[in-house]
PyMOL Python script that loads the backbone (N, CA, C, O; Angstrom):
from pymol import cmd

cmd.read_pdbstr("""\
ATOM      1  N   VAL A   1      71.634 154.091 102.785  1.00  0.00           N
ATOM      2  CA  VAL A   1      71.297 155.452 102.399  1.00  0.00           C
ATOM      3  C   VAL A   1      69.800 155.545 102.112  1.00  0.00           C
ATOM      4  O   VAL A   1      69.176 156.576 102.367  1.00  0.00           O
ATOM      5  N   GLU A   2      69.228 154.468 101.583  1.00  0.00           N
ATOM      6  CA  GLU A   2      67.801 154.488 101.274  1.00  0.00           C
ATOM      7  C   GLU A   2      66.962 154.727 102.523  1.00  0.00           C
ATOM      8  O   GLU A   2      65.890 155.326 102.438  1.00  0.00           O
ATOM      9  N   ASN A   3      67.436 154.266 103.691  1.00  0.00           N
ATOM     10  CA  ASN A   3      66.673 154.395 104.929  1.00  0.00           C
ATOM     11  C   ASN A   3      67.057 155.618 105.748  1.00  0.00           C
ATOM     12  O   ASN A   3      66.525 155.809 106.841  1.00  0.00           O
ATOM     13  N   CYS A   4      67.949 156.436 105.259  1.00  0.00           N
ATOM     14  CA  CYS A   4      68.392 157.619 105.998  1.00  0.00           C
ATOM     15  C   CYS A   4      67.296 158.685 105.963  1.00  0.00           C
ATOM     16  O   CYS A   4      66.783 159.020 104.895  1.00  0.00           O
ATOM     17  N   ASP A   5      66.943 159.212 107.129  1.00  0.00           N
ATOM     18  CA  ASP A   5      65.905 160.240 107.223  1.00  0.00           C
ATOM     19  C   ASP A   5      66.430 161.626 106.876  1.00  0.00           C
ATOM     20  O   ASP A   5      65.648 162.568 106.739  1.00  0.00           O
ATOM     21  N   ARG A   6      67.712 161.758 106.735  1.00  0.00           N
ATOM     22  CA  ARG A   6      68.317 163.063 106.455  1.00  0.00           C
ATOM     23  C   ARG A   6      68.576 163.213 104.968  1.00  0.00           C
ATOM     24  O   ARG A   6      68.680 162.225 104.241  1.00  0.00           O
ATOM     25  N   THR A   7      68.679 164.445 104.528  1.00  0.00           N
ATOM     26  CA  THR A   7      68.933 164.697 103.104  1.00  0.00           C
ATOM     27  C   THR A   7      70.417 164.724 102.786  1.00  0.00           C
ATOM     28  O   THR A   7      70.791 164.744 101.614  1.00  0.00           O
ATOM     29  N   ASP A   8      71.278 164.724 103.810  1.00  0.00           N
ATOM     30  CA  ASP A   8      72.719 164.840 103.575  1.00  0.00           C
ATOM     31  C   ASP A   8      73.456 163.511 103.723  1.00  0.00           C
ATOM     32  O   ASP A   8      74.642 163.505 104.053  1.00  0.00           O
ATOM     33  N   CYS A   9      72.781 162.390 103.487  1.00  0.00           N
ATOM     34  CA  CYS A   9      73.407 161.068 103.512  1.00  0.00           C
ATOM     35  C   CYS A   9      73.953 160.749 102.123  1.00  0.00           C
ATOM     36  O   CYS A   9      73.308 161.027 101.112  1.00  0.00           O
ATOM     37  N   SER A  10      75.148 160.163 102.086  1.00  0.00           N
ATOM     38  CA  SER A  10      75.727 159.791 100.795  1.00  0.00           C
ATOM     39  C   SER A  10      76.708 158.644 100.991  1.00  0.00           C
ATOM     40  O   SER A  10      77.155 158.373 102.106  1.00  0.00           O
ATOM     41  N   VAL A  11      77.034 157.977  99.893  1.00  0.00           N
ATOM     42  CA  VAL A  11      78.027 156.909  99.893  1.00  0.00           C
ATOM     43  C   VAL A  11      79.180 157.362  99.016  1.00  0.00           C
ATOM     44  O   VAL A  11      78.984 157.711  97.852  1.00  0.00           O
ATOM     45  N   ARG A  12      80.393 157.355  99.581  1.00  0.00           N
ATOM     46  CA  ARG A  12      81.579 157.751  98.816  1.00  0.00           C
ATOM     47  C   ARG A  12      81.955 156.662  97.830  1.00  0.00           C
ATOM     48  O   ARG A  12      81.414 155.557  97.876  1.00  0.00           O
ATOM     49  N   ASN A  13      82.890 156.977  96.935  1.00  0.00           N
ATOM     50  CA  ASN A  13      83.369 156.008  95.944  1.00  0.00           C
ATOM     51  C   ASN A  13      83.983 154.773  96.589  1.00  0.00           C
ATOM     52  O   ASN A  13      83.932 153.686  96.013  1.00  0.00           O
ATOM     53  N   ASP A  14      84.568 154.925  97.786  1.00  0.00           N
ATOM     54  CA  ASP A  14      85.188 153.780  98.465  1.00  0.00           C
ATOM     55  C   ASP A  14      84.188 152.989  99.310  1.00  0.00           C
ATOM     56  O   ASP A  14      84.577 152.050 100.004  1.00  0.00           O
ATOM     57  N   GLY A  15      82.903 153.359  99.258  1.00  0.00           N
ATOM     58  CA  GLY A  15      81.864 152.625  99.969  1.00  0.00           C
ATOM     59  C   GLY A  15      81.544 153.156 101.350  1.00  0.00           C
ATOM     60  O   GLY A  15      80.633 152.646 102.003  1.00  0.00           O
ATOM     61  N   ALA A  16      82.267 154.169 101.819  1.00  0.00           N
ATOM     62  CA  ALA A  16      82.018 154.720 103.151  1.00  0.00           C
ATOM     63  C   ALA A  16      80.714 155.512 103.159  1.00  0.00           C
ATOM     64  O   ALA A  16      80.431 156.263 102.226  1.00  0.00           O
ATOM     65  N   LEU A  17      79.924 155.341 104.213  1.00  0.00           N
ATOM     66  CA  LEU A  17      78.669 156.070 104.371  1.00  0.00           C
ATOM     67  C   LEU A  17      78.952 157.376 105.092  1.00  0.00           C
ATOM     68  O   LEU A  17      79.547 157.384 106.170  1.00  0.00           O
ATOM     69  N   MET A  18      78.525 158.471 104.497  1.00  0.00           N
ATOM     70  CA  MET A  18      78.721 159.788 105.084  1.00  0.00           C
ATOM     71  C   MET A  18      77.375 160.375 105.474  1.00  0.00           C
ATOM     72  O   MET A  18      76.391 160.218 104.751  1.00  0.00           O
ATOM     73  N   VAL A  19      77.330 161.050 106.616  1.00  0.00           N
ATOM     74  CA  VAL A  19      76.168 161.820 107.038  1.00  0.00           C
ATOM     75  C   VAL A  19      76.685 163.236 107.215  1.00  0.00           C
ATOM     76  O   VAL A  19      77.368 163.542 108.192  1.00  0.00           O
ATOM     77  N   GLY A  20      76.352 164.094 106.264  1.00  0.00           N
ATOM     78  CA  GLY A  20      76.957 165.422 106.217  1.00  0.00           C
ATOM     79  C   GLY A  20      78.423 165.247 105.884  1.00  0.00           C
ATOM     80  O   GLY A  20      78.762 164.584 104.904  1.00  0.00           O
ATOM     81  N   ASN A  21      79.298 165.835 106.688  1.00  0.00           N
ATOM     82  CA  ASN A  21      80.741 165.670 106.468  1.00  0.00           C
ATOM     83  C   ASN A  21      81.355 164.691 107.467  1.00  0.00           C
ATOM     84  O   ASN A  21      82.572 164.671 107.654  1.00  0.00           O
ATOM     85  N   ARG A  22      80.516 163.885 108.104  1.00  0.00           N
ATOM     86  CA  ARG A  22      80.988 162.911 109.097  1.00  0.00           C
ATOM     87  C   ARG A  22      80.885 161.492 108.562  1.00  0.00           C
ATOM     88  O   ARG A  22      79.932 161.135 107.869  1.00  0.00           O
ATOM     89  N   LEU A  23      81.885 160.697 108.900  1.00  0.00           N
ATOM     90  CA  LEU A  23      81.890 159.289 108.539  1.00  0.00           C
ATOM     91  C   LEU A  23      80.987 158.534 109.502  1.00  0.00           C
ATOM     92  O   LEU A  23      81.129 158.665 110.718  1.00  0.00           O
ATOM     93  N   TYR A  24      80.065 157.749 108.974  1.00  0.00           N
ATOM     94  CA  TYR A  24      79.159 156.956 109.800  1.00  0.00           C
ATOM     95  C   TYR A  24      79.803 155.612 110.096  1.00  0.00           C
ATOM     96  O   TYR A  24      80.216 154.900 109.180  1.00  0.00           O
ATOM     97  N   VAL A  25      79.890 155.264 111.382  1.00  0.00           N
ATOM     98  CA  VAL A  25      80.415 153.969 111.811  1.00  0.00           C
ATOM     99  C   VAL A  25      79.255 153.196 112.428  1.00  0.00           C
ATOM    100  O   VAL A  25      78.675 153.648 113.415  1.00  0.00           O
ATOM    101  N   PRO A  26      78.905 152.038 111.867  1.00  0.00           N
ATOM    102  CA  PRO A  26      77.790 151.258 112.408  1.00  0.00           C
ATOM    103  C   PRO A  26      78.029 150.866 113.866  1.00  0.00           C
ATOM    104  O   PRO A  26      79.166 150.880 114.339  1.00  0.00           O
ATOM    105  N   ASN A  27      76.972 150.521 114.565  1.00  0.00           N
ATOM    106  CA  ASN A  27      77.061 150.127 115.970  1.00  0.00           C
ATOM    107  C   ASN A  27      77.592 148.695 116.061  1.00  0.00           C
ATOM    108  O   ASN A  27      76.861 147.763 116.399  1.00  0.00           O
ATOM    109  N   ASP A  28      78.868 148.546 115.753  1.00  0.00           N
ATOM    110  CA  ASP A  28      79.544 147.249 115.751  1.00  0.00           C
ATOM    111  C   ASP A  28      80.783 147.402 116.625  1.00  0.00           C
ATOM    112  O   ASP A  28      81.752 148.047 116.226  1.00  0.00           O
ATOM    113  N   GLU A  29      80.751 146.811 117.812  1.00  0.00           N
ATOM    114  CA  GLU A  29      81.836 146.994 118.782  1.00  0.00           C
ATOM    115  C   GLU A  29      83.193 146.561 118.237  1.00  0.00           C
ATOM    116  O   GLU A  29      84.193 147.231 118.494  1.00  0.00           O
ATOM    117  N   PHE A  30      83.254 145.462 117.496  1.00  0.00           N
ATOM    118  CA  PHE A  30      84.523 145.005 116.939  1.00  0.00           C
ATOM    119  C   PHE A  30      85.080 146.038 115.968  1.00  0.00           C
ATOM    120  O   PHE A  30      86.265 146.368 116.030  1.00  0.00           O
ATOM    121  N   LEU A  31      84.243 146.550 115.074  1.00  0.00           N
ATOM    122  CA  LEU A  31      84.685 147.549 114.103  1.00  0.00           C
ATOM    123  C   LEU A  31      85.141 148.827 114.800  1.00  0.00           C
ATOM    124  O   LEU A  31      86.174 149.392 114.440  1.00  0.00           O
ATOM    125  N   LYS A  32      84.386 149.284 115.786  1.00  0.00           N
ATOM    126  CA  LYS A  32      84.768 150.487 116.531  1.00  0.00           C
ATOM    127  C   LYS A  32      86.121 150.305 117.212  1.00  0.00           C
ATOM    128  O   LYS A  32      86.954 151.212 117.186  1.00  0.00           O
ATOM    129  N   ARG A  33      86.348 149.138 117.824  1.00  0.00           N
ATOM    130  CA  ARG A  33      87.614 148.859 118.507  1.00  0.00           C
ATOM    131  C   ARG A  33      88.766 148.876 117.510  1.00  0.00           C
ATOM    132  O   ARG A  33      89.823 149.441 117.792  1.00  0.00           O
ATOM    133  N   GLU A  34      88.569 148.260 116.342  1.00  0.00           N
ATOM    134  CA  GLU A  34      89.602 148.238 115.298  1.00  0.00           C
ATOM    135  C   GLU A  34      89.972 149.657 114.871  1.00  0.00           C
ATOM    136  O   GLU A  34      91.152 149.978 114.730  1.00  0.00           O
ATOM    137  N   ILE A  35      88.971 150.500 114.667  1.00  0.00           N
ATOM    138  CA  ILE A  35      89.217 151.883 114.246  1.00  0.00           C
ATOM    139  C   ILE A  35      89.973 152.640 115.325  1.00  0.00           C
ATOM    140  O   ILE A  35      90.943 153.336 115.026  1.00  0.00           O
ATOM    141  N   LEU A  36      89.542 152.513 116.585  1.00  0.00           N
ATOM    142  CA  LEU A  36      90.212 153.212 117.681  1.00  0.00           C
ATOM    143  C   LEU A  36      91.654 152.751 117.856  1.00  0.00           C
ATOM    144  O   LEU A  36      92.543 153.575 118.071  1.00  0.00           O
ATOM    145  N   GLU A  37      91.897 151.449 117.767  1.00  0.00           N
ATOM    146  CA  GLU A  37      93.257 150.936 117.920  1.00  0.00           C
ATOM    147  C   GLU A  37      94.162 151.425 116.794  1.00  0.00           C
ATOM    148  O   GLU A  37      95.305 151.812 117.040  1.00  0.00           O
ATOM    149  N   GLU A  38      93.661 151.409 115.569  1.00  0.00           N
ATOM    150  CA  GLU A  38      94.472 151.875 114.443  1.00  0.00           C
ATOM    151  C   GLU A  38      94.785 153.362 114.578  1.00  0.00           C
ATOM    152  O   GLU A  38      95.912 153.783 114.319  1.00  0.00           O
ATOM    153  N   ALA A  39      93.804 154.152 114.977  1.00  0.00           N
ATOM    154  CA  ALA A  39      94.027 155.589 115.141  1.00  0.00           C
ATOM    155  C   ALA A  39      94.997 155.863 116.281  1.00  0.00           C
ATOM    156  O   ALA A  39      95.832 156.762 116.174  1.00  0.00           O
ATOM    157  N   ASN A  40      94.906 155.106 117.371  1.00  0.00           N
ATOM    158  CA  ASN A  40      95.769 155.312 118.531  1.00  0.00           C
ATOM    159  C   ASN A  40      97.214 154.918 118.247  1.00  0.00           C
ATOM    160  O   ASN A  40      98.135 155.499 118.820  1.00  0.00           O
ATOM    161  N   GLU A  41      97.423 153.943 117.372  1.00  0.00           N
ATOM    162  CA  GLU A  41      98.767 153.477 117.057  1.00  0.00           C
ATOM    163  C   GLU A  41      99.438 154.293 115.958  1.00  0.00           C
ATOM    164  O   GLU A  41     100.603 154.060 115.637  1.00  0.00           O
ATOM    165  N   SER A  42      98.720 155.236 115.388  1.00  0.00           N
ATOM    166  CA  SER A  42      99.254 156.053 114.304  1.00  0.00           C
ATOM    167  C   SER A  42     100.415 156.911 114.799  1.00  0.00           C
ATOM    168  O   SER A  42     100.425 157.348 115.950  1.00  0.00           O
ATOM    169  N   VAL A  43     101.385 157.149 113.932  1.00  0.00           N
ATOM    170  CA  VAL A  43     102.504 158.025 114.288  1.00  0.00           C
ATOM    171  C   VAL A  43     102.029 159.464 114.435  1.00  0.00           C
ATOM    172  O   VAL A  43     102.752 160.300 114.978  1.00  0.00           O
ATOM    173  N   PHE A  44     100.828 159.763 113.959  1.00  0.00           N
ATOM    174  CA  PHE A  44     100.291 161.117 114.055  1.00  0.00           C
ATOM    175  C   PHE A  44      99.449 161.328 115.305  1.00  0.00           C
ATOM    176  O   PHE A  44      99.035 162.453 115.582  1.00  0.00           O
ATOM    177  N   ALA A  45      99.187 160.263 116.067  1.00  0.00           N
ATOM    178  CA  ALA A  45      98.359 160.369 117.270  1.00  0.00           C
ATOM    179  C   ALA A  45      99.222 160.768 118.455  1.00  0.00           C
ATOM    180  O   ALA A  45     100.215 160.106 118.759  1.00  0.00           O
ATOM    181  N   MET A  46      98.842 161.854 119.127  1.00  0.00           N
ATOM    182  CA  MET A  46      99.528 162.264 120.352  1.00  0.00           C
ATOM    183  C   MET A  46      98.614 163.188 121.135  1.00  0.00           C
ATOM    184  O   MET A  46      97.669 163.757 120.588  1.00  0.00           O
ATOM    185  N   HIS A  47      98.899 163.329 122.401  1.00  0.00           N
ATOM    186  CA  HIS A  47      98.110 164.205 123.244  1.00  0.00           C
ATOM    187  C   HIS A  47      98.586 165.639 123.060  1.00  0.00           C
ATOM    188  O   HIS A  47      99.768 165.869 122.803  1.00  0.00           O
ATOM    189  N   PRO A  48      97.674 166.614 123.189  1.00  0.00           N
ATOM    190  CA  PRO A  48      98.073 168.021 123.055  1.00  0.00           C
ATOM    191  C   PRO A  48      99.198 168.373 124.027  1.00  0.00           C
ATOM    192  O   PRO A  48      99.168 167.978 125.192  1.00  0.00           O
ATOM    193  N   GLY A  49     100.162 169.100 123.549  1.00  0.00           N
ATOM    194  CA  GLY A  49     101.275 169.532 124.384  1.00  0.00           C
ATOM    195  C   GLY A  49     102.423 168.549 124.456  1.00  0.00           C
ATOM    196  O   GLY A  49     103.430 168.836 125.104  1.00  0.00           O
ATOM    197  N   SER A  50     102.307 167.394 123.809  1.00  0.00           N
ATOM    198  CA  SER A  50     103.396 166.417 123.840  1.00  0.00           C
ATOM    199  C   SER A  50     104.064 166.341 122.476  1.00  0.00           C
ATOM    200  O   SER A  50     103.526 166.815 121.475  1.00  0.00           O
ATOM    201  N   THR A  51     105.238 165.740 122.455  1.00  0.00           N
ATOM    202  CA  THR A  51     105.966 165.548 121.200  1.00  0.00           C
ATOM    203  C   THR A  51     106.402 164.099 121.103  1.00  0.00           C
ATOM    204  O   THR A  51     106.538 163.415 122.117  1.00  0.00           O
ATOM    205  N   LYS A  52     106.619 163.638 119.896  1.00  0.00           N
ATOM    206  CA  LYS A  52     107.110 162.273 119.696  1.00  0.00           C
ATOM    207  C   LYS A  52     108.498 162.327 119.119  1.00  0.00           C
ATOM    208  O   LYS A  52     109.104 161.285 118.870  1.00  0.00           O
TER     209      LYS A  52
END
""", "prot")
cmd.dss("prot")
cmd.show_as("cartoon", "prot")
cmd.util.cbc("prot")
cmd.orient("prot")
């Protein structure tokens, strides 16, 4: 946060870095893959127009 050029950078209580109302994900391919896989496997993930 100290190096953020924007005024809307903050750290939540759980340690997540926010830029405005968006969660910042560092440029780490392993972390990005983990997040995408977890989101894709969620019971709430589906394509528009489909049902589970």
